[in-house]
Structure formats: C-alpha cells, structure tokens
N, CA, C and O of each residue as an XYZ file, in Angstrom:
380
protein
N      84.160     96.902    105.321
C      85.697     96.378    106.333
C      85.438     95.355    106.230
O      84.291     94.909    106.205
N      87.169     94.307    106.084
C      86.993     93.200    105.983
C      86.498     92.582    107.317
O      87.216     93.322    107.989
N      85.834     91.803    108.299
C      85.759     91.087    109.495
C      87.376     90.254    109.910
O      87.857     89.363    109.210
N      87.911     90.704    110.976
C      88.900     90.273    111.295
C      89.068     89.450    112.628
O      89.115     90.220    113.588
N      89.174     88.090    112.994
C      88.694     87.060    113.710
C      90.576     86.984    114.545
O      91.697     87.472    114.405
N      90.093     86.370    115.086
C      91.705     85.805    116.190
C      92.272     84.388    115.234
O      93.403     83.904    115.282
N      90.948     83.857    114.265
C      91.999     82.660    113.811
C      92.069     83.415    112.311
O      92.281     82.408    111.635
N      92.039     84.289    111.542
C      92.442     85.095    110.456
C      93.842     85.160    110.664
O      94.604     85.625    111.512
N      93.943     84.336    109.265
C      95.433     84.144    108.918
C      95.894     85.593    108.054
O      95.270     86.079    107.111
N      97.137     86.106    108.649
C      97.115     87.148    108.036
C      98.237     87.464    107.105
O      99.352     87.132    107.506
N      98.153     88.067    105.884
C      99.784     88.067    105.068
C      99.455     89.245    104.178
O      98.563     89.598    103.408
N     100.558     89.663    104.636
C     101.239     91.239    103.356
C     100.250     90.921    102.243
O      99.688     89.834    102.102
N     100.073     92.195    101.325
C      99.741     92.544    100.099
C     100.640     92.125     98.908
O     101.758     92.599     99.114
N     100.608     91.427     97.743
C     101.513     91.139     96.909
C     102.794     92.181     96.481
O     103.997     92.015     96.281
N     101.649     93.621     96.446
C     102.293     94.596     96.127
C     103.150     95.524     97.386
O     104.131     96.235     97.167
N     102.486     95.300     98.749
C     103.327     95.765     99.259
C     104.424     95.238    100.361
O     104.227     94.285    101.115
N     105.929     96.242    100.304
C     106.445     95.553    101.282
C     107.128     96.904    102.360
O     107.441     98.017    101.938
N     107.205     96.578    103.376
C     108.314     96.940    104.812
C     109.582     97.583    104.612
O     110.415     96.680    104.694
N     109.985     98.341    104.459
C     111.238     98.496    104.824
C     111.266     99.479    105.959
O     110.515    100.422    106.209
N     112.468     98.955    106.666
C     112.762     99.583    108.040
C     114.091    100.306    107.737
O     115.177    100.069    107.209
N     113.155    101.738    108.606
C     114.656    102.922    108.054
C     114.449    103.711    109.217
O     113.386    104.068    109.726
N     115.814    103.964    109.620
C     116.473    104.183    111.405
C     115.478    103.885    112.117
O     115.280    102.682    111.948
N     114.666    104.347    112.889
C     114.016    104.240    114.263
C     112.609    103.644    114.234
O     111.748    103.303    115.046
N     112.855    103.695    112.395
C     110.820    103.552    112.184
C     110.524    102.195    111.002
O     111.101    101.128    110.795
N     109.328    102.874    110.396
C     109.423    101.869    109.035
C     108.333    102.837    108.161
O     107.589    103.790    108.391
N     108.649    102.135    107.217
C     107.551    102.895    106.072
C     106.989    101.368    105.321
O     107.637    100.405    105.732
N     105.794    100.985    104.202
C     105.257    100.345    103.776
C     105.029    101.241    102.871
O     104.554    102.352    103.106
N     105.421    100.726    101.547
C     105.604    101.031     99.920
C     104.438     99.939     99.816
O     104.465     98.893    100.465
N     103.123    100.391     98.685
C     102.372    100.046     97.759
C     102.683    100.450     96.329
O     102.172    101.373     95.695
N     103.537     99.662     95.968
C     103.814     99.345     94.872
C     102.820     99.684     93.663
O     103.316    100.358     92.760
N     101.531     99.318     93.537
C     100.587     99.668     92.372
C     100.507    100.827     92.207
O     100.590    101.177     91.029
N     100.303    101.990     93.312
C     100.355    103.407     93.384
C     101.067    103.919     93.939
O     100.810    105.090     94.217
N     102.182    103.405     94.341
C     103.947    104.322     94.646
C     103.254    104.758     96.196
O     104.046    105.486     96.794
N     102.132    104.527     96.898
C     101.948    105.375     98.256
C     102.532    104.532     99.006
O     102.494    103.315     99.187
N     103.492    106.070     99.709
C     104.152    105.378    100.897
C     103.560    105.647    102.459
O     103.428    106.772    102.940
N     103.257    104.487    103.093
C     102.732    104.961    104.603
C     104.053    104.782    105.651
O     104.929    103.979    105.331
N     104.170    105.543    106.900
C     104.382    105.259    107.603
C     104.297    104.726    108.617
O     103.232    105.094    109.111
N     104.925    103.869    109.433
C     104.883    103.184    110.399
C     104.950    103.648    111.935
O     106.067    103.992    112.321
N     103.918    103.702    112.841
C     104.472    103.918    114.520
C     105.249    102.335    115.042
O     105.356    101.368    114.289
N     105.693    102.368    116.370
C     106.161    101.560    116.944
C     105.304    100.093    116.944
O     105.617     98.934    116.673
N     104.388    100.584    117.274
C     103.107     99.330    116.816
C     102.530     98.695    115.431
O     102.269     97.587    114.963
N     102.501     99.691    115.162
C     102.198     99.305    113.407
C     103.335     98.386    112.797
O     103.089     97.340    112.197
N     104.997     99.044    113.082
C     105.967     97.942    112.541
C     106.189     96.455    113.589
O     106.689     95.434    113.117
N     105.850     96.525    114.668
C     105.740     95.104    115.484
C     105.096     94.605    114.635
O     105.557     93.807    113.820
N     103.499     95.122    114.692
C     102.901     93.904    113.829
C     102.913     93.330    112.494
O     102.568     92.220    112.087
N     103.308     94.169    112.012
C     104.079     93.899    110.541
C     104.688     92.904    110.242
O     104.519     92.066    109.357
N     105.738     93.077    111.370
C     106.514     92.138    111.215
C     106.613     90.755    111.357
O     107.550     90.039    111.001
N     105.498     90.414    111.945
C     104.812     89.244    112.890
C     103.740     88.914    111.407
O     103.309     87.795    111.130
N     103.559     89.766    110.863
C     102.709     89.209    109.937
C     103.221     88.293    108.502
O     103.387     88.826    107.405
N     103.393     87.048    108.736
C     104.241     86.511    107.526
C     103.490     84.995    106.884
O     104.094     83.985    106.523
N     101.662     85.286    106.890
C     101.301     84.565    106.218
C     101.006     82.683    106.480
O     100.527     81.793    105.778
N     101.377     82.726    107.360
C     101.354     81.595    108.306
C     100.683     81.705    109.903
O     100.092     80.825    110.530
N     100.937     82.828    110.229
C      99.934     83.049    112.303
C      98.805     83.754    111.979
O      98.674     84.681    111.180
N      98.041     83.237    112.655
C      96.729     84.289    112.511
C      96.851     85.382    113.472
O      97.975     85.673    113.882
N      95.615     86.149    113.958
C      95.554     86.762    114.377
C      95.788     87.181    116.203
O      96.039     88.102    116.980
N      95.450     85.561    116.097
C      95.265     84.941    117.517
C      96.752     85.192    118.195
O      96.788     85.714    119.310
N      98.026     84.808    117.500
C      99.019     83.629    117.740
C     100.426     85.216    117.137
O     101.623     85.161    117.418
N      99.753     86.415    116.320
C     100.410     87.588    116.316
C     100.140     88.468    117.400
O     100.843     89.423    117.731
N      98.738     87.972    118.108
C      98.684     89.579    119.374
C      99.614     88.015    120.635
O      99.391     88.619    121.685
N      99.939     87.429    120.851
C     100.555     86.417    121.834
C     101.898     87.144    121.090
O     102.225     88.052    121.854
N     102.505     87.134    120.317
C     103.929     87.772    120.463
C     104.216     88.909    120.526
O     105.373     89.321    120.613
N     102.970     89.764    120.485
C     102.956     91.083    120.906
C     103.419     91.420    122.015
O     104.482     91.911    122.395
N     102.040     90.942    122.717
C     101.956     90.714    124.161
C     103.555     90.653    124.810
O     103.944     91.411    125.698
N     104.158     89.877    124.342
C     105.301     89.373    125.224
C     106.149     90.575    125.078
O     106.898     91.006    125.955
N     105.988     91.044    123.990
C     106.616     92.036    123.581
C     106.660     93.600    124.454
O     107.510     94.269    125.041
N     105.033     93.706    124.095
C     104.857     95.108    124.656
C     104.172     94.470    126.042
O     103.822     93.292    126.111
N     104.029     95.475    127.181
C     103.508     95.230    128.349
C     102.072     95.675    128.669
O     101.680     96.183    129.719
N     101.419     95.413    127.654
C      99.153     95.866    127.610
C      98.617     94.670    128.086
O      99.218     93.595    128.077
N      97.512     94.852    128.493
C      96.581     93.868    128.408
C      95.955     93.541    127.232
O      95.408     94.283    126.416
N      96.133     92.001    127.233
C      95.639     90.898    125.949
C      94.613     91.406    125.513
O      94.734     91.951    124.416
N      93.374     91.431    126.106
C      92.246     91.713    125.922
C      92.311     92.924    125.267
O      91.833     92.809    124.139
N      92.805     94.320    125.567
C      92.697     95.477    124.728
C      93.846     95.371    123.549
O      93.651     96.008    122.514
N      95.110     94.533    123.697
C      96.097     94.205    122.696
C      94.817     93.572    121.283
O      94.829     93.899    120.096
N      93.865     92.637    121.975
C      92.814     91.794    120.835
C      92.322     92.711    120.158
O      92.403     92.472    118.953
N      91.678     93.991    120.488
C      90.513     95.004    119.758
C      91.168     95.526    119.351
O      90.732     95.733    118.219
N      92.712     96.312    119.521
C      93.245     97.202    118.674
C      94.232     96.596    117.695
O      94.567     97.359    116.788
N      94.926     95.023    117.686
C      95.219     94.306    116.675
C      94.022     94.182    115.479
O      94.238     94.381    114.284
N      92.840     93.845    116.006
C      91.836     93.606    115.182
C      91.620     94.439    114.299
O      91.662     94.197    113.093
N      91.305     95.774    114.932
C      91.125     97.050    114.490
C      91.928     97.861    113.192
O      91.532     98.451    112.187
N      93.102     97.592    113.708
C      94.705     97.773    112.745
C      94.490     96.697    111.368
O      94.427     97.172    110.235
N      94.418     95.660    111.541
C      94.528     95.137    110.777
C      93.332     95.020    109.612
O      93.546     94.715    108.439
N      91.825     95.377    110.283
C      91.083     95.728    109.499
C      91.756     96.908    108.430
O      91.945     96.748    107.224
N      92.016     97.965    109.128
C      92.582     99.347    108.210
C      93.493     99.027    107.328
O      93.394     99.425    106.167
N      94.854     98.009    107.882
C      95.425     97.905    106.892
C      94.730     96.898    105.446
O      94.824     97.193    104.255
N      94.207     95.961    105.910
C      93.481     95.715    104.700
C      92.318     96.458    103.910
O      91.815     96.131    102.835
N      92.008     97.594    104.761
C      90.869     98.619    103.818
C      91.964     99.307    102.838
O      91.694     99.727    101.712
N      93.414     99.361    103.526
C      94.515    100.292    102.683
C      95.213     99.514    101.252
O      95.737    100.068    100.285
N      95.027     98.172    101.484
C      95.258     97.085    100.853
C      97.168     96.737    101.210
O      98.014     96.161    100.525
N      97.230     97.263    102.292
C      98.716     96.736    103.037
C      98.791     95.320    102.975
O      99.704     94.628    102.524
N      97.478     94.905    103.597
C      97.472     93.731    103.715
C      96.299     93.070    103.385
O      95.182     93.510    103.660
N      96.606     91.574    102.550
C      96.177     90.889    101.821
C      94.408     90.467    102.182
O      94.397     89.634    103.089
N      93.445     90.708    101.866
C      91.674     90.595    101.841
C      91.699     89.122    102.590
O      92.239     88.175    102.018
N      91.306     89.021    103.435
C      91.464     87.604    103.987
C      90.290     86.729    103.511
O      90.250     85.525    103.767
N      89.529     87.241    102.952
C      88.033     86.821    102.571
C      88.328     86.708    100.825
O      87.571     86.245     99.973
N      89.536     87.233    100.671
C      89.502     86.959     98.920
C      90.653     85.539     98.943
O      90.957     84.973     97.893
C-alpha cells in the first residue's frame, strides 16, 4: 500500500469520477465499471481532492467542517487515502 504523508498531493485517478446522489455520493471507476458508495466522511474528503492540495491541507479543511481532533483526523484520512489509492480511486502518488 502506498505510503501517504502529510505533504502527499492527492488527485483522483483518471478514470474515477464522483457523482453526488441524494444524500450521498458514489464513485465510478470507468475501466472496471465498479461503483463504490461513499459515507459522509469519504464524500467530504473526495470533494477536497483536487490534484493541488496535499493531505495536510485537506485535513485542515475537514477539521473546519467536522468537529474532530486533528491528530485523529490526520491518521484516519491518511488511512482512507491509502485505501482509495489501493482501490484505484485516487492516483498512486508514487507513479
């Protein structure tokens, strides 16, 4: 699994798209046709992934949005980002 650090700039994979539906969101991977449902946290996280912000900047934005301890959020979002890279939703920062 890719190591995601606070300075890692995150971007969506070229064939991944987020669609907001009702009260949530889904991610579609065009190459496989896989559809992933997102919880509120993942949706908020993916909304801030733009290919310019690093993980630390995204966490700062999320900590303003959710009342969560920043250290906890740092760890949780690094784990989420690594999972999304492994699933092919986020582009591998090493590539």
